[in-house]
C-alpha positions in Angstrom: -14.3 -13.5 3.5 -11.1 -12.4 6.4 -12.7 -9.3 6.1 -16.1 -10.4 7.7 -14.7 -11.8 11.2 -13.8 -7.6 11.9 -17.0 -6.4 10.3 -16.4 -5.3 7.0 -17.7 -6.8 3.7 -16.1 -7.6 0.4 -17.0 -4.7 -1.3 -15.5 -1.5 -1.6 -17.3 1.6 -3.5 -15.5 2.9 -6.8 -16.4 6.4 -8.5 -16.1 7.0 -12.3 -14.7 10.8 -11.9 -15.6 11.7 -15.5 -19.2 10.8 -15.2 -19.5 12.3 -11.7 -21.2 16.0 -12.0 -21.0 16.3 -8.1 -24.2 16.4 -6.9 -23.1 15.8 -3.4 -26.5 13.1 -3.0 -24.0 9.9 -2.4 -22.1 11.5 0.5 -25.9 12.8 2.2 -26.9 9.0 2.0 -23.2 8.1 3.5 -21.4 10.5 5.2 -19.5 8.0 6.9 -17.4 7.3 3.6 -17.8 9.9 1.8 -16.9 13.7 2.4 -16.9 16.7 -0.1 -14.2 18.5 -1.4 -14.7 22.3 -2.2 -16.4 21.6 -5.3 -18.4 19.1 -4.6 -17.4 16.2 -5.7 -16.6 12.8 -3.6 -13.7 11.8 -2.1 -13.9 8.2 -0.9 -12.6 6.9 2.2 -10.5 3.9 1.6 -11.1 0.0 1.6 -13.8 -1.7 2.2 -17.7 -0.7 3.2 -18.7 -1.9 6.8 -21.2 -4.7 6.6 -23.3 -2.4 9.0 -23.5 0.4 5.8 -23.9 -1.6 3.1 -27.6 -0.5 2.6 -26.5 2.9 3.2 -24.2 2.3 0.5 -26.1 0.5 -1.9 -28.5 3.3 -1.5 -26.1 6.0 -2.8 -24.9 3.8 -5.5 -28.9 3.4 -6.2 -29.8 7.0 -6.4 -26.7 8.4 -8.0 -28.7 10.7 -10.9 -25.4 9.6 -13.6 -24.2 6.3 -12.0 -21.2 7.2 -11.5 -20.8 4.6 -8.2 -20.3 1.0 -8.5 -19.3 -1.5 -6.1 -16.1 -3.6 -6.4 -14.2 -6.4 -4.7 -12.1 -4.6 -1.8 -8.8 -4.8 -2.3 -6.5 -7.1 0.4 -3.4 -7.3 1.2 -1.3 -10.2 0.2 2.1 -11.5 1.2 3.8 -14.1 -0.8 4.3 -17.5 -0.5 7.9 -17.5 0.0 8.7 -14.8 2.3 12.6 -14.9 1.2 11.9 -14.7 -2.8 10.5 -11.4 -3.7 7.3 -11.6 -5.7 8.0 -12.0 -9.6 6.0 -10.4 -12.0 3.6 -12.8 -14.5 4.8 -14.1 -17.6 3.1 -12.5 -20.4 3.4 -13.8 -24.2 4.0 -10.7 -26.9 3.1 -11.1 -30.6 2.5 -14.7 -30.7 5.5 -15.8 -28.7 5.9 -17.6 -25.9 7.0 -15.9 -23.0 11.2 -16.8 -21.8 11.4 -17.7 -18.1 13.5 -15.5 -16.4 16.3 -17.4 -14.0 
């Protein structure tokens, strides 16, 4: 929701590069967010889709002939809760054993 104050949506576009065949229709429908490389494959501008472009983004996603585009949650920058202590990796239990806490 924080992005909405700046006219940005909470959505970004992801490309399945293996599925994409380089038709280029996405770049024609959404040139503000998508460029094409020399072979016709899309290059996405990073970040969230502006709210004013959401209808165009939806059209680009829906008209992809090989369904290589989709909406995903836009990444957000985060800060650790305690700025004096760096963020810690999540604790994971492997092979059914409980994770040990580091001190």
